[in-house]
Structure formats: structure tokens, C-alpha cells
PDB file of N, H, CA, C and O in Angstrom:
ATOM      1  N   MET A   1       0.721  -1.024  -0.031  1.00  0.00           N
ATOM      2  CA  MET A   1      -0.269   0.352   0.203  1.00  0.00           C
ATOM      3  C   MET A   1       0.577   1.617  -0.043  1.00  0.00           C
ATOM      4  O   MET A   1       1.634   1.641   0.587  1.00  0.00           O
ATOM      5  N   ALA A   2       0.375   2.431  -0.657  1.00  0.00           N
ATOM      6  H   ALA A   2      -0.483   2.411  -1.169  1.00  0.00           H
ATOM      7  CA  ALA A   2       0.909   4.202  -0.104  1.00  0.00           C
ATOM      8  C   ALA A   2       1.292   3.776   0.986  1.00  0.00           C
ATOM      9  O   ALA A   2       0.977   2.730   1.553  1.00  0.00           O
ATOM     10  N   LYS A   3       2.274   4.921   1.436  1.00  0.00           N
ATOM     11  H   LYS A   3       2.531   5.771   0.975  1.00  0.00           H
ATOM     12  CA  LYS A   3       2.031   5.866   2.372  1.00  0.00           C
ATOM     13  C   LYS A   3       1.496   6.733   2.286  1.00  0.00           C
ATOM     14  O   LYS A   3       1.531   7.365   1.230  1.00  0.00           O
ATOM     15  N   PRO A   4       0.671   7.205   3.482  1.00  0.00           N
ATOM     16  CA  PRO A   4      -0.325   8.105   3.419  1.00  0.00           C
ATOM     17  C   PRO A   4       0.605   9.723   3.339  1.00  0.00           C
ATOM     18  O   PRO A   4       1.681  10.142   3.766  1.00  0.00           O
ATOM     19  N   THR A   5      -0.496  10.241   2.564  1.00  0.00           N
ATOM     20  H   THR A   5      -1.370   9.901   2.217  1.00  0.00           H
ATOM     21  CA  THR A   5       0.252  11.793   2.441  1.00  0.00           C
ATOM     22  C   THR A   5       0.003  12.859   3.617  1.00  0.00           C
ATOM     23  O   THR A   5       0.583  13.907   3.901  1.00  0.00           O
ATOM     24  N   THR A   6      -1.207  12.109   4.254  1.00  0.00           N
ATOM     25  H   THR A   6      -1.678  11.257   4.023  1.00  0.00           H
ATOM     26  CA  THR A   6      -1.233  12.964   5.783  1.00  0.00           C
ATOM     27  C   THR A   6      -0.929  12.268   7.211  1.00  0.00           C
ATOM     28  O   THR A   6      -1.378  11.166   7.528  1.00  0.00           O
ATOM     29  N   ILE A   7      -0.230  12.947   7.898  1.00  0.00           N
ATOM     30  H   ILE A   7       0.135  13.842   7.640  1.00  0.00           H
ATOM     31  CA  ILE A   7      -0.405  12.309   9.818  1.00  0.00           C
ATOM     32  C   ILE A   7      -0.364  12.777  10.451  1.00  0.00           C
ATOM     33  O   ILE A   7       0.214  13.850  10.278  1.00  0.00           O
ATOM     34  N   LYS A   8      -0.853  12.513  11.661  1.00  0.00           N
ATOM     35  H   LYS A   8      -1.322  11.642  11.802  1.00  0.00           H
ATOM     36  CA  LYS A   8      -1.295  13.456  12.968  1.00  0.00           C
ATOM     37  C   LYS A   8      -0.266  13.863  13.435  1.00  0.00           C
ATOM     38  O   LYS A   8       0.605  13.001  13.322  1.00  0.00           O
ATOM     39  N   ILE A   9       0.259  15.201  14.148  1.00  0.00           N
ATOM     40  H   ILE A   9      -0.448  15.901  14.240  1.00  0.00           H
ATOM     41  CA  ILE A   9       1.793  15.756  14.589  1.00  0.00           C
ATOM     42  C   ILE A   9       0.861  16.480  16.222  1.00  0.00           C
ATOM     43  O   ILE A   9      -0.335  16.736  16.357  1.00  0.00           O
ATOM     44  N   ARG A  10       1.818  16.600  17.057  1.00  0.00           N
ATOM     45  H   ARG A  10       2.791  16.392  16.947  1.00  0.00           H
ATOM     46  CA  ARG A  10       1.478  17.498  18.309  1.00  0.00           C
ATOM     47  C   ARG A  10       2.021  18.255  18.080  1.00  0.00           C
ATOM     48  O   ARG A  10       3.229  18.263  17.846  1.00  0.00           O
ATOM     49  N   LEU A  11       1.286  19.117  18.080  1.00  0.00           N
ATOM     50  H   LEU A  11       0.305  19.111  18.271  1.00  0.00           H
ATOM     51  CA  LEU A  11       1.982  20.776  18.680  1.00  0.00           C
ATOM     52  C   LEU A  11       1.855  21.275  20.541  1.00  0.00           C
ATOM     53  O   LEU A  11       0.908  21.479  21.300  1.00  0.00           O
ATOM     54  N   ASN A  12       3.032  21.304  20.647  1.00  0.00           N
ATOM     55  H   ASN A  12       3.801  21.138  20.031  1.00  0.00           H
ATOM     56  CA  ASN A  12       3.701  21.380  22.037  1.00  0.00           C
ATOM     57  C   ASN A  12       3.812  22.959  22.225  1.00  0.00           C
ATOM     58  O   ASN A  12       3.942  23.689  21.242  1.00  0.00           O
ATOM     59  N   SER A  13       3.749  23.515  23.675  1.00  0.00           N
ATOM     60  H   SER A  13       3.644  22.922  24.473  1.00  0.00           H
ATOM     61  CA  SER A  13       3.520  24.704  24.146  1.00  0.00           C
ATOM     62  C   SER A  13       5.327  24.774  24.482  1.00  0.00           C
ATOM     63  O   SER A  13       6.142  23.874  24.687  1.00  0.00           O
ATOM     64  N   GLU A  14       5.405  25.638  24.447  1.00  0.00           N
ATOM     65  H   GLU A  14       4.743  26.369  24.280  1.00  0.00           H
ATOM     66  CA  GLU A  14       7.255  26.432  24.139  1.00  0.00           C
ATOM     67  C   GLU A  14       6.649  27.277  25.614  1.00  0.00           C
ATOM     68  O   GLU A  14       7.081  28.387  25.924  1.00  0.00           O
ATOM     69  N   ALA A  15       5.704  26.619  26.344  1.00  0.00           N
ATOM     70  H   ALA A  15       5.353  25.717  26.093  1.00  0.00           H
ATOM     71  CA  ALA A  15       5.531  27.919  27.484  1.00  0.00           C
ATOM     72  C   ALA A  15       5.559  26.880  28.592  1.00  0.00           C
ATOM     73  O   ALA A  15       5.357  27.286  29.736  1.00  0.00           O
ATOM     74  N   ASN A  16       5.853  25.193  28.329  1.00  0.00           N
ATOM     75  H   ASN A  16       6.016  24.862  27.399  1.00  0.00           H
ATOM     76  CA  ASN A  16       6.414  24.484  29.375  1.00  0.00           C
ATOM     77  C   ASN A  16       5.536  24.058  29.931  1.00  0.00           C
ATOM     78  O   ASN A  16       5.752  22.954  30.431  1.00  0.00           O
ATOM     79  N   THR A  17       4.097  24.672  30.152  1.00  0.00           N
ATOM     80  H   THR A  17       3.921  25.569  29.746  1.00  0.00           H
ATOM     81  CA  THR A  17       2.891  24.048  30.335  1.00  0.00           C
ATOM     82  C   THR A  17       2.056  22.786  29.956  1.00  0.00           C
ATOM     83  O   THR A  17       1.339  22.488  30.911  1.00  0.00           O
ATOM     84  N   GLY A  18       1.904  21.991  28.962  1.00  0.00           N
ATOM     85  H   GLY A  18       2.486  22.233  28.186  1.00  0.00           H
ATOM     86  CA  GLY A  18       2.264  20.886  28.719  1.00  0.00           C
ATOM     87  C   GLY A  18       0.738  20.791  28.347  1.00  0.00           C
ATOM     88  O   GLY A  18       0.035  19.810  28.586  1.00  0.00           O
ATOM     89  N   PHE A  19       0.348  21.886  27.763  1.00  0.00           N
ATOM     90  H   PHE A  19       0.919  22.684  27.569  1.00  0.00           H
ATOM     91  CA  PHE A  19      -0.648  21.679  26.861  1.00  0.00           C
ATOM     92  C   PHE A  19      -0.148  21.538  25.608  1.00  0.00           C
ATOM     93  O   PHE A  19       1.072  21.691  25.550  1.00  0.00           O
ATOM     94  N   TYR A  20      -0.737  21.278  24.514  1.00  0.00           N
ATOM     95  H   TYR A  20      -1.728  21.154  24.561  1.00  0.00           H
ATOM     96  CA  TYR A  20      -0.644  20.611  23.002  1.00  0.00           C
ATOM     97  C   TYR A  20      -2.219  20.736  22.194  1.00  0.00           C
ATOM     98  O   TYR A  20      -3.223  20.898  22.888  1.00  0.00           O
ATOM     99  N   TYR A  21      -2.337  20.632  20.438  1.00  0.00           N
ATOM    100  H   TYR A  21      -1.521  20.501  19.875  1.00  0.00           H
ATOM    101  CA  TYR A  21      -2.525  20.600  19.965  1.00  0.00           C
ATOM    102  C   TYR A  21      -2.738  19.459  19.136  1.00  0.00           C
ATOM    103  O   TYR A  21      -1.680  18.849  19.295  1.00  0.00           O
ATOM    104  N   VAL A  22      -3.239  18.971  18.571  1.00  0.00           N
ATOM    105  H   VAL A  22      -4.098  19.466  18.442  1.00  0.00           H
ATOM    106  CA  VAL A  22      -3.072  17.869  17.609  1.00  0.00           C
ATOM    107  C   VAL A  22      -3.961  18.047  16.204  1.00  0.00           C
ATOM    108  O   VAL A  22      -5.141  18.006  15.857  1.00  0.00           O
ATOM    109  N   ALA A  23      -2.541  18.286  15.573  1.00  0.00           N
ATOM    110  H   ALA A  23      -1.582  18.319  15.854  1.00  0.00           H
ATOM    111  CA  ALA A  23      -2.746  18.449  14.311  1.00  0.00           C
ATOM    112  C   ALA A  23      -2.825  17.709  12.915  1.00  0.00           C
ATOM    113  O   ALA A  23      -2.808  16.509  13.188  1.00  0.00           O
ATOM    114  N   LYS A  24      -2.911  17.891  11.418  1.00  0.00           N
ATOM    115  H   LYS A  24      -2.925  18.866  11.197  1.00  0.00           H
ATOM    116  CA  LYS A  24      -2.784  17.137  10.678  1.00  0.00           C
ATOM    117  C   LYS A  24      -1.548  17.694  10.022  1.00  0.00           C
ATOM    118  O   LYS A  24      -0.947  18.522  10.707  1.00  0.00           O
ATOM    119  N   LYS A  25      -0.999  17.391   8.740  1.00  0.00           N
ATOM    120  H   LYS A  25      -1.487  16.719   8.183  1.00  0.00           H
ATOM    121  CA  LYS A  25       0.469  17.752   8.123  1.00  0.00           C
ATOM    122  C   LYS A  25       0.464  16.758   7.029  1.00  0.00           C
ATOM    123  O   LYS A  25       0.362  15.532   7.071  1.00  0.00           O
ATOM    124  N   ASN A  26       0.647  17.876   5.684  1.00  0.00           N
ATOM    125  H   ASN A  26       0.729  18.872   5.650  1.00  0.00           H
ATOM    126  CA  ASN A  26       1.093  16.984   4.636  1.00  0.00           C
ATOM    127  C   ASN A  26       2.628  17.102   4.614  1.00  0.00           C
ATOM    128  O   ASN A  26       3.345  18.103   4.620  1.00  0.00           O
ATOM    129  N   THR A  27       2.975  15.557   4.581  1.00  0.00           N
ATOM    130  H   THR A  27       2.393  14.744   4.576  1.00  0.00           H
ATOM    131  CA  THR A  27       4.444  15.557   4.675  1.00  0.00           C
ATOM    132  C   THR A  27       4.993  15.548   2.959  1.00  0.00           C
ATOM    133  O   THR A  27       6.175  15.659   2.635  1.00  0.00           O
ATOM    134  N   ARG A  28       4.093  15.425   2.208  1.00  0.00           N
ATOM    135  H   ARG A  28       3.133  15.336   2.471  1.00  0.00           H
ATOM    136  CA  ARG A  28       5.036  15.402   0.638  1.00  0.00           C
ATOM    137  C   ARG A  28       5.176  17.766   0.881  1.00  0.00           C
ATOM    138  O   ARG A  28       6.192  18.454   0.783  1.00  0.00           O
ATOM    139  N   THR A  29       4.071  18.117   1.111  1.00  0.00           N
ATOM    140  H   THR A  29       3.245  17.558   1.191  1.00  0.00           H
ATOM    141  CA  THR A  29       4.632  19.664   1.032  1.00  0.00           C
ATOM    142  C   THR A  29       5.194  20.527   1.510  1.00  0.00           C
ATOM    143  O   THR A  29       5.779  21.518   1.073  1.00  0.00           O
ATOM    144  N   MET A  30       4.841  19.777   3.283  1.00  0.00           N
ATOM    145  H   MET A  30       4.365  18.971   3.638  1.00  0.00           H
ATOM    146  CA  MET A  30       5.852  20.415   4.090  1.00  0.00           C
ATOM    147  C   MET A  30       6.728  19.605   5.296  1.00  0.00           C
ATOM    148  O   MET A  30       6.316  18.978   6.272  1.00  0.00           O
ATOM    149  N   THR A  31       8.163  19.889   4.805  1.00  0.00           N
ATOM    150  H   THR A  31       8.498  20.399   4.012  1.00  0.00           H
ATOM    151  CA  THR A  31       9.653  18.531   5.145  1.00  0.00           C
ATOM    152  C   THR A  31       9.471  19.281   6.465  1.00  0.00           C
ATOM    153  O   THR A  31       9.119  18.686   7.484  1.00  0.00           O
ATOM    154  N   GLU A  32       9.766  20.868   6.428  1.00  0.00           N
ATOM    155  H   GLU A  32      10.051  21.351   5.601  1.00  0.00           H
ATOM    156  CA  GLU A  32      10.680  21.281   7.563  1.00  0.00           C
ATOM    157  C   GLU A  32       9.221  21.153   8.911  1.00  0.00           C
ATOM    158  O   GLU A  32       8.016  21.068   8.674  1.00  0.00           O
ATOM    159  N   LYS A  33      10.067  21.191  10.563  1.00  0.00           N
ATOM    160  H   LYS A  33      11.045  21.260  10.755  1.00  0.00           H
ATOM    161  CA  LYS A  33       8.774  21.102  11.497  1.00  0.00           C
ATOM    162  C   LYS A  33       8.040  21.765  11.368  1.00  0.00           C
ATOM    163  O   LYS A  33       8.387  22.715  10.666  1.00  0.00           O
ATOM    164  N   MET A  34       6.583  21.811  11.879  1.00  0.00           N
ATOM    165  H   MET A  34       6.301  21.039  12.449  1.00  0.00           H
ATOM    166  CA  MET A  34       6.307  22.997  11.715  1.00  0.00           C
ATOM    167  C   MET A  34       6.030  23.658  13.470  1.00  0.00           C
ATOM    168  O   MET A  34       6.034  23.003  14.512  1.00  0.00           O
ATOM    169  N   SER A  35       5.822  25.052  13.301  1.00  0.00           N
ATOM    170  H   SER A  35       5.819  25.585  12.454  1.00  0.00           H
ATOM    171  CA  SER A  35       5.878  26.079  14.213  1.00  0.00           C
ATOM    172  C   SER A  35       4.521  27.033  14.308  1.00  0.00           C
ATOM    173  O   SER A  35       4.412  27.620  13.231  1.00  0.00           O
ATOM    174  N   VAL A  36       3.631  27.333  15.063  1.00  0.00           N
ATOM    175  H   VAL A  36       3.720  26.856  15.938  1.00  0.00           H
ATOM    176  CA  VAL A  36       2.528  27.854  14.937  1.00  0.00           C
ATOM    177  C   VAL A  36       2.479  28.632  16.266  1.00  0.00           C
ATOM    178  O   VAL A  36       2.972  28.280  17.338  1.00  0.00           O
ATOM    179  N   ARG A  37       1.602  30.065  15.916  1.00  0.00           N
ATOM    180  H   ARG A  37       1.203  30.351  15.045  1.00  0.00           H
ATOM    181  CA  ARG A  37       1.822  30.982  17.230  1.00  0.00           C
ATOM    182  C   ARG A  37       0.274  30.549  17.302  1.00  0.00           C
ATOM    183  O   ARG A  37      -0.589  30.765  16.451  1.00  0.00           O
ATOM    184  N   LYS A  38       0.120  29.771  18.741  1.00  0.00           N
ATOM    185  H   LYS A  38       0.821  29.595  19.433  1.00  0.00           H
ATOM    186  CA  LYS A  38      -1.566  29.385  19.273  1.00  0.00           C
ATOM    187  C   LYS A  38      -2.376  30.031  20.298  1.00  0.00           C
ATOM    188  O   LYS A  38      -2.222  31.251  20.342  1.00  0.00           O
ATOM    189  N   TYR A  39      -3.000  29.654  20.931  1.00  0.00           N
ATOM    190  H   TYR A  39      -3.125  28.663  20.895  1.00  0.00           H
ATOM    191  CA  TYR A  39      -3.550  29.928  22.530  1.00  0.00           C
ATOM    192  C   TYR A  39      -3.268  29.328  23.266  1.00  0.00           C
ATOM    193  O   TYR A  39      -3.102  28.200  22.801  1.00  0.00           O
ATOM    194  N   ASP A  40      -3.038  29.371  24.489  1.00  0.00           N
ATOM    195  H   ASP A  40      -3.173  30.287  24.867  1.00  0.00           H
ATOM    196  CA  ASP A  40      -2.418  28.279  25.705  1.00  0.00           C
ATOM    197  C   ASP A  40      -3.024  28.194  26.640  1.00  0.00           C
ATOM    198  O   ASP A  40      -2.346  27.751  27.568  1.00  0.00           O
ATOM    199  N   PRO A  41      -3.771  28.353  26.828  1.00  0.00           N
ATOM    200  CA  PRO A  41      -4.919  28.631  28.028  1.00  0.00           C
ATOM    201  C   PRO A  41      -4.602  28.238  29.768  1.00  0.00           C
ATOM    202  O   PRO A  41      -5.232  28.296  30.824  1.00  0.00           O
ATOM    203  N   LYS A  42      -3.798  27.990  29.499  1.00  0.00           N
ATOM    204  H   LYS A  42      -3.287  27.942  28.641  1.00  0.00           H
ATOM    205  CA  LYS A  42      -2.474  27.826  31.118  1.00  0.00           C
ATOM    206  C   LYS A  42      -1.645  28.697  31.022  1.00  0.00           C
ATOM    207  O   LYS A  42      -0.917  28.618  32.012  1.00  0.00           O
ATOM    208  N   VAL A  43      -1.279  29.662  30.243  1.00  0.00           N
ATOM    209  H   VAL A  43      -1.870  29.727  29.440  1.00  0.00           H
ATOM    210  CA  VAL A  43      -1.064  31.292  30.228  1.00  0.00           C
ATOM    211  C   VAL A  43      -1.532  32.417  30.468  1.00  0.00           C
ATOM    212  O   VAL A  43      -1.434  33.419  31.176  1.00  0.00           O
ATOM    213  N   ARG A  44      -2.347  31.693  29.242  1.00  0.00           N
ATOM    214  H   ARG A  44      -2.427  30.879  28.667  1.00  0.00           H
ATOM    215  CA  ARG A  44      -3.860  32.560  29.053  1.00  0.00           C
ATOM    216  C   ARG A  44      -3.352  33.548  28.272  1.00  0.00           C
ATOM    217  O   ARG A  44      -3.829  34.682  28.324  1.00  0.00           O
ATOM    218  N   LYS A  45      -1.961  33.121  27.167  1.00  0.00           N
ATOM    219  H   LYS A  45      -1.574  32.200  27.124  1.00  0.00           H
ATOM    220  CA  LYS A  45      -1.688  33.807  26.517  1.00  0.00           C
ATOM    221  C   LYS A  45      -1.084  33.269  24.564  1.00  0.00           C
ATOM    222  O   LYS A  45      -0.823  32.113  24.232  1.00  0.00           O
ATOM    223  N   HIS A  46      -1.027  34.329  23.767  1.00  0.00           N
ATOM    224  H   HIS A  46      -1.240  35.268  24.036  1.00  0.00           H
ATOM    225  CA  HIS A  46      -0.145  33.221  22.688  1.00  0.00           C
ATOM    226  C   HIS A  46       0.832  32.876  22.369  1.00  0.00           C
ATOM    227  O   HIS A  46       1.600  33.837  22.339  1.00  0.00           O
ATOM    228  N   VAL A  47       1.570  31.458  21.919  1.00  0.00           N
ATOM    229  H   VAL A  47       0.946  30.677  21.943  1.00  0.00           H
ATOM    230  CA  VAL A  47       2.809  31.475  22.477  1.00  0.00           C
ATOM    231  C   VAL A  47       3.409  30.379  21.340  1.00  0.00           C
ATOM    232  O   VAL A  47       2.750  29.472  20.832  1.00  0.00           O
ATOM    233  N   GLU A  48       4.237  30.562  21.182  1.00  0.00           N
ATOM    234  H   GLU A  48       4.772  31.299  21.595  1.00  0.00           H
ATOM    235  CA  GLU A  48       4.514  29.095  20.270  1.00  0.00           C
ATOM    236  C   GLU A  48       4.375  27.842  20.277  1.00  0.00           C
ATOM    237  O   GLU A  48       4.680  27.213  21.290  1.00  0.00           O
ATOM    238  N   PHE A  49       3.976  27.327  19.364  1.00  0.00           N
ATOM    239  H   PHE A  49       3.728  27.838  18.542  1.00  0.00           H
ATOM    240  CA  PHE A  49       4.239  25.615  19.190  1.00  0.00           C
ATOM    241  C   PHE A  49       4.649  25.345  18.205  1.00  0.00           C
ATOM    242  O   PHE A  49       4.460  25.693  17.039  1.00  0.00           O
ATOM    243  N   LYS A  50       5.523  24.378  18.942  1.00  0.00           N
ATOM    244  H   LYS A  50       5.676  24.095  19.889  1.00  0.00           H
ATOM    245  CA  LYS A  50       6.469  23.353  17.806  1.00  0.00           C
ATOM    246  C   LYS A  50       5.653  22.325  17.585  1.00  0.00           C
ATOM    247  O   LYS A  50       4.483  22.157  17.931  1.00  0.00           O
ATOM    248  N   GLU A  51       6.587  21.464  16.802  1.00  0.00           N
ATOM    249  H   GLU A  51       7.537  21.600  16.520  1.00  0.00           H
ATOM    250  CA  GLU A  51       6.351  19.760  16.628  1.00  0.00           C
ATOM    251  C   GLU A  51       6.644  18.774  16.723  1.00  0.00           C
ATOM    252  O   GLU A  51       7.494  18.225  16.023  1.00  0.00           O
ATOM    253  N   GLY A  52       6.077  18.321  17.536  1.00  0.00           N
ATOM    254  H   GLY A  52       5.387  18.767  18.105  1.00  0.00           H
ATOM    255  CA  GLY A  52       6.799  16.991  18.073  1.00  0.00           C
ATOM    256  C   GLY A  52       5.987  15.769  17.903  1.00  0.00           C
ATOM    257  O   GLY A  52       4.959  15.677  17.232  1.00  0.00           O
ATOM    258  N   LYS A  53       6.657  14.703  18.692  1.00  0.00           N
ATOM    259  H   LYS A  53       7.493  14.778  19.236  1.00  0.00           H
ATOM    260  CA  LYS A  53       5.666  13.260  18.301  1.00  0.00           C
ATOM    261  C   LYS A  53       4.612  12.615  18.570  1.00  0.00           C
ATOM    262  O   LYS A  53       5.192  12.007  19.470  1.00  0.00           O
ATOM    263  N   ILE A  54       3.855  12.304  18.598  1.00  0.00           N
ATOM    264  H   ILE A  54       3.385  12.798  17.867  1.00  0.00           H
ATOM    265  CA  ILE A  54       2.563  11.020  19.052  1.00  0.00           C
ATOM    266  C   ILE A  54       2.635  10.256  19.617  1.00  0.00           C
ATOM    267  O   ILE A  54       2.138   9.272  19.068  1.00  0.00           O
ATOM    268  N   LYS A  55       3.210   9.965  21.016  1.00  0.00           N
ATOM    269  H   LYS A  55       3.613  10.764  21.461  1.00  0.00           H
ATOM    270  CA  LYS A  55       2.624   8.820  21.826  1.00  0.00           C
ATOM    271  C   LYS A  55       2.859   7.861  21.216  1.00  0.00           C
ATOM    272  O   LYS A  55       2.500   6.760  21.634  1.00  0.00           O
TER     273      LYS A  55
END
């Protein structure tokens, strides 16, 4: 079978709160690690979220 084009990734908060989002990423078009500014409700601010593996 063919390898799927999209994978699930975990976006971990850079504020070290343990909060994370789960997102989908197209591996063929986005080869580098994903980094997004999103809302972290534990610190009640927008912070940087970086890609990590889902365990």
C-alpha cells in the first residue's frame, strides 16, 4: 500500500505548560518541522507551539 500523505502531529507549547494541540500535516508539501503561534489557556496568552511526535 501507498504511504499516506497526511500524518497527525502534536503541537507542544513552548511555555512548558504541558498543553498541546493535535493537527494534521501534509508530509509531501511541508517537509520541515511545523511552528505556529496559538493560544495556550494555561498561561492565557498566545505562545509558540512546535511540532513533536504523538506517542
